[in-house]
KEKE-3310 file (N, C-alpha, C; in steps of 0.2 Angstrom, whole numbers, plus 5000, padded with zeros to 4 digits):
npx = (5624:5609:5603:5589:5576:5574:5557:5544:5540:5527:5517:5526:5524:5510:5510:5518:5509:5497:5501:5503:5491:5484:5490:5485:5470:5470:5471:5460:5458:5454:5442:5439:5438:5442:5449:5467:5468:5459:5459:5469:5467:5456:5462:5472:5465:5460:5471:5480:5493:5509:5520:5515:5514:5503:5498:5509:5511:5499:5501:5513:5507:5498:5510:5514:5503:5500:5513:5511:5499:5505:5516:5509:5504:5513:5517:5506:5497:5484:5474:5459:5454:5460:5450:5434:5418:5422:5420:5422:5427:5434:5441:5450:5458:5465:5472:5476:5488:5492:5490:5501:5510:5512:5515:5527:5537:5533:5539:5554:5557:5563:5573:5583:5582:5586:5599:5603:5599:5609:5622:5618:5619:5632:5639:5633:5640:5654:5652:5652:5662:5671:5667:5667:5682:5683:5678:5689:5691:5698:5709:5707:5693:5690:5694:5685:5673:5674:5673:5663:5653:5657:5652:5636:5634:5638:5630:5618:5618:5619:5607:5598:5606:5599:5585:5586:5588:5576:5569:5573:5568:5555:5550:5556:5545:5533:5536:5536:5521:5514:5510:5505:5513:5525:5539:5551:5557:5548:5554:5564:5572:5569:5558:5565:5573:5561:5553:5563:5565:5551:5550:5563:5558:5546:5551:5558:5549:5545:5535:5529:5526:5513:5507:5502:5487:5481:5479:5470)
npy = (5204:5201:5185:5179:5174:5155:5149:5141:5124:5119:5109:5099:5102:5101:5087:5081:5086:5079:5066:5065:5070:5058:5048:5050:5048:5034:5029:5030:5043:5055:5060:5053:5064:5074:5090:5093:5104:5104:5091:5093:5101:5096:5084:5091:5097:5086:5078:5087:5085:5088:5080:5067:5056:5058:5071:5078:5075:5081:5096:5097:5095:5109:5119:5115:5118:5131:5137:5131:5141:5154:5153:5152:5163:5174:5170:5176:5166:5159:5149:5138:5136:5126:5120:5119:5121:5137:5154:5171:5177:5168:5164:5173:5176:5161:5163:5176:5185:5199:5210:5206:5206:5219:5225:5220:5224:5239:5239:5234:5245:5256:5254:5256:5271:5276:5271:5281:5292:5292:5293:5307:5314:5312:5320:5332:5335:5335:5346:5356:5359:5362:5374:5381:5383:5387:5400:5405:5403:5404:5394:5388:5389:5381:5369:5367:5367:5357:5347:5346:5346:5331:5327:5327:5323:5309:5305:5307:5296:5285:5288:5283:5271:5264:5265:5257:5244:5243:5242:5230:5220:5222:5218:5204:5201:5202:5194:5183:5183:5182:5171:5169:5172:5163:5154:5151:5156:5160:5154:5141:5136:5139:5128:5118:5118:5117:5105:5097:5099:5094:5082:5077:5079:5070:5056:5055:5053:5044:5040:5033:5032:5027:5014:5022:5017:5014:5026:5035)
npz = (5398:5406:5411:5408:5419:5419:5416:5427:5425:5424:5421:5429:5441:5443:5442:5452:5462:5458:5459:5475:5478:5473:5482:5494:5488:5487:5499:5504:5511:5504:5491:5475:5464:5472:5472:5472:5482:5489:5496:5502:5512:5517:5524:5531:5544:5547:5552:5563:5566:5566:5564:5557:5543:5536:5539:5532:5519:5514:5518:5509:5496:5498:5497:5485:5476:5477:5474:5462:5457:5459:5450:5436:5438:5436:5423:5415:5413:5418:5425:5426:5442:5451:5463:5465:5470:5471:5481:5474:5482:5490:5479:5476:5491:5489:5475:5472:5473:5474:5482:5493:5486:5482:5494:5498:5490:5493:5505:5503:5493:5501:5505:5495:5492:5507:5506:5495:5502:5510:5504:5501:5511:5515:5504:5507:5517:5514:5505:5513:5520:5511:5508:5519:5519:5506:5510:5517:5531:5545:5555:5567:5567:5555:5560:5570:5561:5554:5564:5568:5559:5556:5568:5566:5554:5557:5566:5556:5548:5557:5561:5548:5547:5557:5554:5544:5547:5556:5545:5539:5548:5549:5537:5538:5547:5540:5529:5537:5542:5531:5520:5508:5498:5489:5496:5492:5476:5460:5449:5437:5444:5457:5457:5456:5468:5478:5475:5479:5491:5495:5489:5498:5513:5512:5511:5522:5532:5528:5515:5502:5485:5477:5465:5449:5443:5456:5462:5455)
capx = (5616:5608:5599:5583:5576:5569:5551:5543:5537:5521:5517:5528:5522:5504:5512:5519:5504:5491:5504:5503:5483:5483:5492:5476:5463:5473:5472:5454:5457:5453:5437:5444:5434:5442:5455:5471:5469:5451:5462:5474:5463:5452:5468:5473:5460:5458:5476:5483:5500:5514:5522:5511:5513:5497:5498:5515:5509:5493:5505:5517:5501:5496:5515:5516:5498:5502:5518:5508:5497:5509:5518:5503:5501:5518:5516:5501:5492:5478:5471:5455:5455:5461:5448:5427:5415:5424:5417:5425:5432:5439:5447:5455:5461:5470:5477:5476:5493:5495:5491:5505:5516:5513:5518:5533:5540:5534:5545:5562:5559:5565:5581:5589:5580:5589:5606:5604:5600:5616:5625:5617:5622:5640:5641:5632:5644:5660:5652:5650:5668:5673:5664:5673:5687:5684:5679:5695:5691:5706:5712:5701:5685:5689:5693:5677:5670:5676:5670:5656:5651:5658:5646:5629:5634:5637:5623:5611:5618:5617:5598:5598:5606:5593:5579:5586:5587:5569:5564:5574:5564:5548:5549:5556:5540:5530:5535:5533:5515:5513:5509:5502:5519:5528:5546:5556:5558:5546:5556:5564:5578:5567:5555:5569:5574:5555:5555:5571:5563:5545:5554:5566:5553:5543:5557:5560:5540:5542:5530:5529:5521:5507:5505:5494:5481:5478:5479:5465)
capy = (5206:5199:5180:5179:5166:5150:5148:5135:5120:5120:5102:5093:5104:5099:5079:5080:5088:5077:5062:5066:5068:5052:5043:5053:5045:5027:5027:5034:5050:5059:5056:5054:5069:5080:5093:5092:5108:5101:5084:5095:5106:5089:5080:5094:5097:5078:5076:5093:5081:5091:5076:5063:5056:5063:5079:5080:5074:5088:5103:5098:5099:5112:5122:5115:5121:5139:5138:5133:5147:5159:5152:5152:5172:5177:5169:5176:5159:5159:5144:5138:5137:5118:5121:5121:5129:5145:5162:5177:5180:5163:5161:5181:5174:5157:5163:5182:5189:5205:5213:5204:5207:5226:5225:5218:5228:5245:5238:5233:5252:5261:5252:5260:5276:5278:5274:5289:5297:5291:5297:5314:5317:5313:5323:5339:5337:5336:5353:5362:5359:5365:5380:5386:5382:5394:5407:5409:5405:5402:5385:5384:5390:5378:5363:5368:5365:5349:5341:5349:5342:5325:5324:5330:5319:5303:5306:5307:5292:5281:5285:5280:5263:5261:5264:5251:5238:5241:5238:5223:5217:5225:5215:5198:5200:5203:5188:5176:5183:5181:5165:5169:5173:5156:5154:5150:5159:5156:5150:5136:5135:5139:5123:5112:5119:5115:5098:5095:5099:5091:5073:5075:5077:5064:5051:5055:5053:5038:5039:5029:5032:5022:5015:5025:5015:5014:5034:5036)
capz = (5399:5413:5408:5409:5424:5416:5419:5429:5420:5426:5422:5433:5447:5443:5440:5457:5467:5457:5462:5482:5479:5472:5488:5499:5489:5485:5508:5507:5514:5501:5486:5468:5463:5474:5468:5477:5487:5493:5498:5507:5516:5522:5528:5538:5547:5551:5553:5561:5571:5557:5561:5555:5537:5531:5537:5527:5512:5514:5517:5504:5492:5499:5495:5478:5473:5481:5469:5454:5457:5459:5443:5432:5438:5434:5417:5412:5410:5425:5421:5429:5448:5453:5468:5464:5468:5477:5478:5471:5487:5490:5473:5477:5494:5486:5468:5467:5479:5474:5489:5496:5482:5484:5499:5498:5485:5495:5508:5499:5491:5504:5505:5489:5494:5512:5503:5491:5507:5513:5499:5499:5517:5516:5500:5508:5523:5511:5502:5520:5524:5507:5507:5522:5518:5501:5512:5521:5537:5549:5556:5574:5563:5549:5564:5574:5557:5553:5568:5571:5554:5555:5572:5565:5550:5558:5569:5555:5547:5560:5561:5543:5547:5563:5551:5539:5552:5556:5539:5539:5554:5547:5531:5541:5549:5533:5526:5541:5544:5525:5516:5502:5496:5489:5501:5485:5469:5455:5443:5436:5451:5461:5458:5458:5476:5484:5473:5482:5499:5495:5490:5505:5517:5512:5510:5531:5533:5526:5509:5495:5481:5474:5455:5446:5442:5463:5463:5449)
cpx = (5615:5603:5595:5579:5571:5561:5549:5539:5531:5516:5520:5526:5516:5506:5513:5514:5498:5494:5500:5494:5480:5485:5485:5472:5465:5472:5463:5453:5455:5446:5441:5440:5438:5447:5459:5470:5462:5455:5465:5471:5459:5457:5470:5470:5458:5466:5483:5491:5503:5518:5522:5513:5509:5495:5505:5515:5501:5497:5510:5512:5499:5503:5515:5509:5499:5507:5515:5505:5501:5514:5516:5501:5507:5519:5510:5498:5489:5475:5466:5456:5453:5455:5440:5422:5420:5422:5422:5433:5437:5446:5452:5461:5467:5473:5477:5483:5496:5494:5498:5510:5517:5516:5525:5538:5541:5538:5552:5562:5562:5572:5585:5586:5587:5599:5607:5604:5608:5621:5624:5621:5629:5642:5640:5639:5653:5660:5652:5658:5672:5671:5668:5678:5687:5682:5685:5696:5698:5705:5707:5694:5684:5691:5689:5673:5668:5672:5665:5652:5651:5652:5641:5630:5635:5632:5617:5612:5618:5610:5599:5599:5601:5588:5579:5586:5581:5566:5565:5568:5556:5546:5552:5550:5534:5529:5534:5526:5512:5512:5509:5511:5525:5536:5552:5552:5554:5550:5559:5569:5574:5563:5557:5571:5567:5553:5559:5568:5556:5549:5557:5561:5548:5544:5556:5554:5539:5536:5532:5524:5517:5507:5499:5486:5478:5476:5471:5457)
cpy = (5201:5191:5180:5173:5164:5151:5142:5130:5118:5113:5099:5096:5100:5089:5079:5082:5082:5068:5059:5066:5061:5047:5045:5047:5037:5026:5030:5041:5057:5057:5057:5059:5075:5082:5093:5096:5106:5096:5088:5097:5100:5086:5084:5096:5092:5075:5081:5090:5084:5084:5070:5063:5060:5068:5082:5079:5079:5095:5103:5099:5105:5118:5121:5118:5128:5141:5139:5140:5153:5160:5155:5160:5175:5175:5171:5170:5159:5153:5142:5135:5130:5117:5121:5118:5132:5151:5165:5177:5176:5163:5168:5176:5167:5159:5171:5184:5195:5212:5211:5207:5215:5230:5225:5220:5234:5246:5239:5241:5257:5260:5259:5268:5280:5276:5279:5293:5298:5295:5306:5318:5318:5319:5331:5341:5338:5344:5357:5364:5361:5371:5384:5386:5389:5402:5409:5409:5402:5395:5385:5386:5384:5371:5360:5366:5359:5346:5341:5346:5334:5322:5324:5322:5313:5303:5302:5298:5285:5280:5281:5273:5260:5260:5259:5246:5236:5238:5232:5218:5217:5217:5205:5198:5199:5196:5181:5178:5182:5174:5163:5169:5167:5159:5155:5154:5157:5159:5143:5134:5136:5133:5118:5112:5116:5109:5094:5093:5094:5083:5072:5073:5072:5058:5050:5053:5045:5036:5035:5029:5025:5021:5020:5024:5016:5021:5037:5034)
cpz = (5405:5409:5412:5414:5419:5419:5421:5425:5425:5427:5426:5440:5449:5444:5447:5463:5465:5461:5470:5484:5478:5478:5492:5496:5488:5495:5510:5512:5510:5493:5478:5464:5466:5471:5473:5483:5492:5498:5503:5513:5522:5528:5533:5543:5550:5555:5556:5566:5563:5558:5557:5547:5532:5531:5533:5520:5511:5515:5512:5496:5491:5496:5488:5473:5473:5474:5464:5454:5454:5452:5438:5433:5434:5423:5410:5409:5417:5421:5425:5436:5449:5460:5467:5470:5473:5474:5475:5476:5489:5485:5473:5484:5492:5480:5469:5476:5477:5478:5492:5491:5482:5490:5501:5496:5488:5501:5506:5494:5493:5504:5500:5490:5501:5510:5498:5496:5510:5511:5499:5505:5517:5510:5502:5514:5520:5508:5508:5520:5518:5505:5513:5521:5511:5504:5516:5528:5541:5552:5562:5571:5560:5555:5568:5568:5556:5556:5571:5563:5552:5563:5571:5557:5552:5561:5564:5550:5551:5561:5553:5542:5552:5559:5545:5542:5553:5551:5538:5543:5550:5541:5532:5544:5546:5532:5530:5541:5536:5519:5509:5498:5493:5493:5493:5479:5462:5448:5443:5441:5456:5463:5460:5465:5479:5480:5477:5491:5501:5496:5497:5512:5519:5512:5520:5534:5531:5520:5506:5490:5477:5466:5454:5444:5449:5464:5458:5453)
residu = (UNK:UNK:UNK:UNK:UNK:UNK:UNK:UNK:UNK:UNK:UNK:UNK:UNK:UNK:UNK:UNK:UNK:UNK:UNK:UNK:UNK:UNK:UNK:UNK:UNK:UNK:UNK:UNK:UNK:UNK:UNK:UNK:UNK:UNK:UNK:UNK:UNK:UNK:UNK:UNK:UNK:UNK:UNK:UNK:UNK:UNK:UNK:UNK:UNK:UNK:UNK:UNK:UNK:UNK:UNK:UNK:UNK:UNK:UNK:UNK:UNK:UNK:UNK:UNK:UNK:UNK:UNK:UNK:UNK:UNK:UNK:UNK:UNK:UNK:UNK:UNK:UNK:UNK:UNK:UNK:UNK:UNK:UNK:UNK:UNK:UNK:UNK:UNK:UNK:UNK:UNK:UNK:UNK:UNK:UNK:UNK:UNK:UNK:UNK:UNK:UNK:UNK:UNK:UNK:UNK:UNK:UNK:UNK:UNK:UNK:UNK:UNK:UNK:UNK:UNK:UNK:UNK:UNK:UNK:UNK:UNK:UNK:UNK:UNK:UNK:UNK:UNK:UNK:UNK:UNK:UNK:UNK:UNK:UNK:UNK:UNK:UNK:UNK:UNK:UNK:UNK:UNK:UNK:UNK:UNK:UNK:UNK:UNK:UNK:UNK:UNK:UNK:UNK:UNK:UNK:UNK:UNK:UNK:UNK:UNK:UNK:UNK:UNK:UNK:UNK:UNK:UNK:UNK:UNK:UNK:UNK:UNK:UNK:UNK:UNK:UNK:UNK:UNK:UNK:UNK:UNK:UNK:UNK:UNK:UNK:UNK:UNK:UNK:UNK:UNK:UNK:UNK:UNK:UNK:UNK:UNK:UNK:UNK:UNK:UNK:UNK:UNK:UNK:UNK:UNK:UNK:UNK:UNK:UNK:UNK:UNK:UNK:UNK:UNK:UNK:UNK)
# end
């Protein structure tokens, strides 16, 4: 039996995000009452250079908050938004990814259908040859039947493979276009992967955590 993926420890995600928010506060880049997301947006607008430390910290906060929102949706533990005040439209844009999830599932749903179609075409091709044998056709007719069947079946299967490759491109384009879906799987292992990525980028940029009392 498959093991159920472990849930995301949301408190760890919040602690990490709040630590980075505190870093911004300690440098007067965010207000003490600002939420993590508001601080992130403000800093990203002020420091657009993706190579500077301020931008990297703000980008990490954004990724953490979006991962947290996705984890809370999956666990049916929707909490009050961490960015106030927000209109219903803004809340939907930041915390509701149901249209994106539905689109992702719709694209992926084609692959098993294509696989089934390929199996059916192969089966029908075999049955056509078997039916010809059953009718007692001579060797020439049988050879022609086998050759013709192989050609058309191969052509159909090649077109299915072409559709499969095009769908892969559609999925890739959608995932690149759609930032509402977290890049990392919303599980404990996905969180560990994101956490390592965040810490690695912060260290490379020269980030140093501030004492808790200064971050408040």
